[in-house]
Structures are given as C-alpha cells and as structure tokens.
N, C-alpha and C positions, 0 to 999 in steps of 0.2 A: 730647429727652432723651438727655444723654450716658450712656454704657454703661462702666462700673467693669468693667474688665477685667484677668484676672490674668495671670501666667506659670506655664510648669511647670517645674519642679525637683524630681527626684527623684521624677516619678510622680504629686506636688500641685499643686495649681493655688494659688497664693500670691503675696502684696504682696511688695514690696522689706524688704530688714531696717530700710531707713531710715523706710519708711512713706510715703515721696512717691512720686508720681508724674506724670507728662507728659500734657498735653491730648493729642490725635490731630486733624486738621483735613480735614473734606470742602474739598479745594481750588477746586470748581466754585463754591462760595458763602463759605467763609470758615468756615462754623460749626464749632465743636467738636463732634464724633460718641462720643469714646469717650475713656476715660483709661485710660492705663496704667500699669504698675510704672516707676520710673525705678531702676534696679538700680544697684550699684556694686561696689565690689571683693570686699565679704562674699557678696554674693550671686554672682560670677562662683566665689569660693572653691567655695563651697556645690554650685554647676552642676556644677565641674569633680568636687570629692568625690565627687557622685553619680555624673557618668560615669564613672571610674575606680571607684568598688565595683562596677555595672555592669557593666564587663570582667572584673573579678579574680572576681567570680561564676560567669562564663566562660556562663551560660544562652544566652547571644545568639553570643559566639565560639564558641563549640564547639559548636554547636546541631548538630546536621542538617543541612545545607546547604541539601538539599533542602526543609526545614522555616523555611528563612529565606527562601527563595522564597514557600513556599505565603503568610504573611505580607506579605509584599512586594505580594503580588496581592490579599491582602484589603484592602491599603492603597490600591491601585490601583482597585477598586471600590467601593469607601466612598467615595475620589476624585472618581470616576465619579454616583456615587449624590449625592454636595452638592457638582456642580459649580455650579449655579446658581445656589443659595446662596452661594457661595464668590466667582461671578464680582459677583455685587451688591454686598458687602463690597468685593473691589476697587477695581470703580471709583469706588465711592464715595470708598475713601480715597487710591485714588492720582488721578484723575480719570479715567483712561481709558473709555473706550468700555465697555458693559457686552460688544457684539462680540469686541473685541480679550481682553476679560478672560476670556470663557467658552473660547475659544479657546485660550487659553495654559494654563488649568488642565485642560482636558482633553489638549492635549500635556502635563503635569506625571504626569497619571493613565497616559498611553500610556508616560514614562519608565519609573515605578515595573514598568509590567508588563515591560518591556523587562530593564530588572536583577533582576526576580524571577528570569528565566531564565538570568542569570549566574550564578545565587548557590551553584549544585552545578557551575562548569565552573571554578574555578580552582583551576587543576593546577600540579602542581612537572614538574619532570625526572628524570630517570637520567640518569649522565656518565660516559663510559667515564675511567678514571681507570689507571696503572698498579698491577701488583700484584694481591694476591687483594683485592682490596676493594670495596663496593659504596658508591658517592656519587649521593646526589642533594638535591635543593633541597623543601623547602616552603615554600608563600607564605601567610601567615597575617597576619591583621588588623592593620595600622597601628597601632591603638589608640583613644582618644579625639580625637577630631576637631571641630574649632571650625571654623563655617560663618558668614561673614559676609558677609551678604545686604542688595544694596541695594534701591534705594527704587522703579525703573523698571518690574522685572517681579518683584513682592516674592514672590509664592508660585511662579509655575512655575522660575526662575531658586533658589529653597531646593530642590524638592523634586531641581532637576536635580543637583546634588551630595550631597543627602539620599539619594538613591537608592543612586547605588552605594557610598556608606558603608557604608550597613544592611547592602546585599548583599554584602558583605567583612567583615561580623563586626564592623566599625568600631561605636564608640555615637558621638553628636553633641550637639554643643549648638549650637544655633541661636541666632544674634544677628538678627533683624530691623533693618532700618533703623529709624531713631527716627522719619521722617515717616511709614511705612507697615507697621505690625506686624499689624494686624489679619487681615489672611487667612492669614497663617502661625498665629494663635492659634487662629484657627476650624478651620484644617486640622487641626492637633493635635490639637482636641478631636474631629474628625466622625471619627479614625482612631484612636479611642481603643480601639474594640471589635476591635481585628485583630487581637491578640493579641502585641504589641512587649511584650517583656518590660520589669518597672519601672526607670525608669533610664536607658534606655537612646536617649531624646530627651527632651532640655530645648531648651526655648525660653525665652529669659531677653532683656526689654528693655531700655531705655535708652541713652543718649548710646554712638556709637561713641567717640568719641575718649576714655572710663573705659572701659566694659565691651569694646571691641574691642580696644582698646591694651591692658587686661589678660588676655583672651583669647589675645592675639598672641606675647606676652612672659611666659608660664606656663610653665614647666619640665615640667609636666604634663601639656603639651597634645602629642600626638603628630606632630598635622598640623594644618594650616589652610588653606579656603578662602578666597578675598575675590573679590569681585567687585565692581568700583568704579573710582575714578580714579587717575591714575597715579599722582598725589603720596601718594593714600592707600596706595597698594600699593607701595612705596617704605618708607612708613613702617612696615607690618605687615611687610616681610622684613627690615627692620633690626629690629625688635622680635624675629621669630624667630630670627633668627642669632646671638642671645645665648646659644639654648639649642640650634643645631642642625636646628632644627623643619623640617622640610620645609612647602612650602607649594606653591598652586597659585592664580595670578593670572589671571582674565580682566579686563585693563583697559579704557582707551580703545582707541575706532577715529576714521578719518574714511574711510571706503568712499568708491567709488568706480562707477561705473555709465561701461565704457568702450564709447560707444558708436560702431559703423562704419559706412558711408556703406550698407553692404547691409542694414541690421538692421530687419527688424519692427517700425517706429515707429511704431505704435499699440497694439499690444501693448506695447511697451515704458516707453510712455509712462507705462501704468496700473502697471506694476510697480516705474518711481521713485517713483512716487505713493508706492506702500505703501513703499518701500524709506526713504524720509524724511520723508511724514506719518504714517503709523502711530505709533501711542503719542505721534504730538502729537513726534517727530522724538527721542525719550528712549530710543534705541537706543545702544548701544555698534557694533552694527552697521550701523547707520543709510546708507543709500547718501549721504551728503551733498555730496558731490562726482558732477558729471555731466562728466564729459568726452568730449565727440562732435565727430565730426566736423566741420568747417567745412562741408560741402557739404548737411548737412543740418540743423543746427543749430536754423535760426528755425525748422525745421518741427515736430523734436522739441519744444523749447518751446514751441509754440501747442499743444499736442496733449498736452502737460503741463497748462497753462494751463486748456484744456477739461475735461481730465480732473477735476482741483483743483476747478473749479465744482459738480461734484458729490457732494463732500465736505463737509457740511455740519459748522458747529463748533460743542457746544455741551455740556453736561452728559452728562456719560455714560451715565447711564441711561435719558434721554430718547431717543426714538423716530428712528431714522433719522442718527441723528448718525454722523458719519465720524472725526470731529478732540476729542479733548475736553480736558480741562484740563492745565496742566502742573502736576506736583506742587507748586507753591507760587509765591508771588507774587514771592519773592525770586529764586528761581530764573529765573521769566522775566525778570527785570528783567536778569538777566545774561546771559542768550541776547540781550534788546533790545542792552544796550551792546554786545556783540561785534559786534554787526549794524550798527549806527552807525558803529562803529571802521571798517568792512569799507565801508561807503558813502561813507565820509571817503579812502577811497584810492581812489576812482573806481569802484568796482563801482558797473552800475547795476543799478537796481530794476527787476523785471519785473510785480511781482504781490504782495501783502503788504504785510510788515513795520511791521505797527501790532498793536491789540491789538483785538477787537469790544468796541462797547457796547452801551447797551440794558442787557436783562434779564442780560448775561455779563458787565456791569462791575464788579461782588464778585468774579467769580472769578476765577484765574490763566489766562486765554485767550489765546489769540495766532495770528493771521492766519499761515494755511499761506504761506510767502515764497521766492522766486524769484529771484537775483542774476547777472545773466551780466555778461558781460568781466572776470570774474576771474583773476586771473594766480599763478603757481603760487608763487607769497613772499608773497601777499598774507593778511590773518588771515581770510579766508572761507576760502579752500583749506588754512590747515596749521590751522587753531584747530579744537578739537572742540566746537560750541555745545550741543550737546545739546539743540535744540530744532528747529522745524518749519521752516528755513530750507537751502534746494537751492544749492549754489556751481555755476555754469556755467562751464566754460572749453574752447574749441577747440581741435581739433589740424588737423596735417593732414598726416602718415605717420605708420605704423605705429611707427618708432621713438619719434617724439615720446609717440606715444599712451602707447607705454611708462612714458618718463621723466616723465612728468606720473603715471603712475598710481601709480607708486613714488618720488615727490617728497615724501614724508610719513613723519614719526615712526612713525605705527604701521603695521598691518600686518593686520590683522583679516579682515575679507572685502572682496572685489573683485567687480564683475560685467564680464562679457564679453558684446557684444551684436555676434552675426554669423552669417554665413550658412558663411563660408569655415570649412571642416572646421580646415584645417590653420593657418590663421590664430587658430584660437579656442585651441587646444592649445597654439602658442608664446605666446602671451598668458599662458596659465594655468600655462606651465612658469617662465615668466619674470619676472610677479608677485610681489614680495616680500610674501606676504600668507599666515596659516594656510588660510585657505578663498576659493577661488573659485569663482564659479556663474557658466554658460554659459547666457545667456538667458533667466534667471528671476531673480528678486532679490525679499528674500532667502529663503533655505530652507535648513533644517536638518533633522535627523529625528535619532532619540533614539539611533540606531546609528551614526552619524557623527561624526568629532570636531571640536567645536567649540572652536577654538585659534587664538592670535594670535601672530603673530612682531613682531620688534622693541619697542616701546614698548607695545603689545597685549597683552603676557602672557608668562607662561611655564606650561608644562604643559597638558593638556587634560582637558574638560570632556568630558560623552555616551560613546559607544561603549565597545567592549571596552578603549581606552588609560586610560581613567578607572579601569577596577580597577585599572590599577599602581598607581596611585600610593597609593589603600587598603588597597593589600598589601605586605608586608615581604618578601624574598629572606632564608629560611634554608637555609645549608647543612650537609649532614650527610655526615661520613664514617665508613663500616663498616671496620674491618679483619676478614676473614671466616675469619682465621686459619689 
C-alpha cells in the first residue's frame, strides 16, 4: 500500500495548497509506493516566505558559527544512524542497488561532517589602504538558497549542496526530482532533532517545470544550485538572469578513461566497469567513453567483458545484485533509442544492448552494454546517454589520445591510465575538464572540488570553494580620524 507523504515548509509537514498529489513508483517493478504533494507557485511562495523569515530573524545566520557546526555534526550523526533505512528508501525509489545507496548516504554524512568544520572558519581580511584608515572585508551568508536536486543521486547530491549552504548561515529550499523525492523527505525527518532552527530547511515537492522554474525566477531567492541536464541548466540560468541571481550549475558529462599501453589492464577493467555500470550508468561523471591504445584494446575489452559478467542485474534490494533498474522505462527507452542510432552508424556491439526478460521484464532494467569501433563524430562518442553503455575508441599516439579526450562539448571528469609519470601529468594538465583522475576512476571526496568545464557546468561543489558561493563579500572602510 502506498504511503501518503507530506513536504516540509516553515517547520510544518504539509500537503500542497491545492491538495493535489503525485504518484511515486518503484522502477524495478512499476508499482506505486508513495504519493507526495504536487506543489504549485503558491507553495513556492510559502516556502520562500518561510526561508526569508528564518533569515531575517537571524537565529541561524547570526548564530555562533561553532554552534552551527555542532548542529551540522548532529545532522551527520543522525544521517549515519538512519543510513540503512534511508538506503532502502533510496534503492526502492531510484532503482539503484542497496549497496550503492548506502555508500552514497554515508558519503552525504561525511559531507555534513566536513562542512560542519568550515562553519567557524569563514574569514574576512584586512586590506592596506592609504591614509589613516582601517579597511577590512566581511564574508556574510548569501541568503535564501534554492537547491534543485537530480534523480540519479537523490540524497547524496542534495546534501552535497545543503551542507555548505547551512554551514555558511544560509537558509535552504530543497526541491527533489519529481521521480525520486522520498529519501530527501525521509532524511529531513531523520534530522529533525538536530537543533536546526525553524524555517531554515524547506523540502518542497512537485514538477520541476513549475516549482523549479518558480524558484529560479524569484527575486526573493539569493542563490540557485542545480544538478541536471544542459538544457535545464540553460533554462534555470535564463530565469536567474532576470534577477541577476548567482547560480551553481553541475550539468552533463561524457567522461573518458584514456588507457595507454603500459596500464594495469586488470585493475583498469574493474574501474572502467565501476565508472560506467555503477548506478546503471546514470551518472554525470560516468566514464562512458573508453579511449584505449590500439595495442591493448582487445585485451582490455576482454577483461571488461569478464568483469561485467560478475555484475548481476536485478532489483536493487535483492542480494548480490550489482546493477539495478534505471529510473524509469521512459528513460530506458531514450537510452535504447540513442544506442540504436549508434549501431546504425556502424558501431559494433560487443555485449548487451537489450533488456532482461523473465522476472525482470516489468522493471526498467537494461543490460550492461559495450560498443566498439566508435568514431569521434559518432553519437555514442558525443551524446550523453545516461545509461549503462560504454563506447570504445582506439588511438595510436599520445597526441591522438589527447585530441580524442577533448573532442567533447563536456568537461567534467576524465581518467588517465599509465605508469609513465610524465605522461600522466601532461595529460592531466592538457585535458579540458574540471577533474582528472590518474589510475583510478571515478573518485571524489567532500574536501575536493567537484567542478566541470565547458558544457559540464558553472561553479564548484564540495571543498572550501563551495563555501565561497554561499557567502558574499562586504568591504568596510573606517576613517580613523
């Protein structure tokens, strides 16, 4: 039986003003598992008003920063304690495996711990100026921040931006994806006893086209954070520009693992599988391109095929499953359609390419897929499929490898595989992406910048740099007389 969930506005769990709701499904079987409020612009205004009131009262923004840090630490502890329950909800709502969901939620708790430590370390500076003057800067909270969350990592990516916003003294309106709101709602309940003041955190559910658009276009929102597709990012940026609202946009990717002939192929094969088949390939930082030296291409592909045979496909809560369901059948169909167009261009299917039958037929499952002989102008090389499809391209020289790595509109995460230290650092320097990982993939930490170049986005998530977005500089000049 489906649960009727409520959303959080002004410290109250409530339905939408219209009373309308949306069905939430388990993509592994298609069943309705919950209903959530279907918000509209009236609910958005209520959430913004509650956030502005909490900001104006200053019990959060002007709190002893160490006190904010202690509350974030408490939120981290509560997240760790609830991690298994939250992971079960995440797996059922998103389709990913319980193992992946649990790892991601613990990463979210770690992120809260990290930014808790930053709360009392936001510092200004003194500036030498002419005359008998004191000149200094303050860094103050940005204000009301709107967070538009994607469906592929519903809770981890929510916490990724919520944590630095709260550490900076901002108030937060979090809008989860329409398909996957349940884990964020459950987390908000789990951290209620943390001591977070009333109105500092809102969680509002509803369609992105209406709720997200209203948040992005509001003159009462001081900062907008989106993780999503390029087209959505452009729309949000256009709306934000109407009020000159600053944005952080983490958008698409078409990551490449560039593998040279001296790489550890067995270890590389495991990492390549992890980088493209984890979360059924539904990752902006997925290593969906494999650019491999022609001398070792066949051996590496064989190793990858042998590895992927150890990754069973099935419901995320089932024991031993390594690849769960895609988020919906409609999304799976879009992946299959792009795959078919790629095969029509002459790309060669190595393994997969279809959907499991039998007991899995009712879910949005897809086989792990490898395609080789992919050219740099082909769809599978250029388009972000956002599914479990690996496109293999070969090269013969270092210059060709670099050209292929950069032959994409995206620039999020790329990997380099070689034992040659000079080559590794040259590639890291010259690859056009915000992140490069050498001899492992994918990898990130709360204290390291998560950032994209080119069409992969604007701004930085995680790390000390994230704190700079959520604070603004005020210069103070004092004439000492």
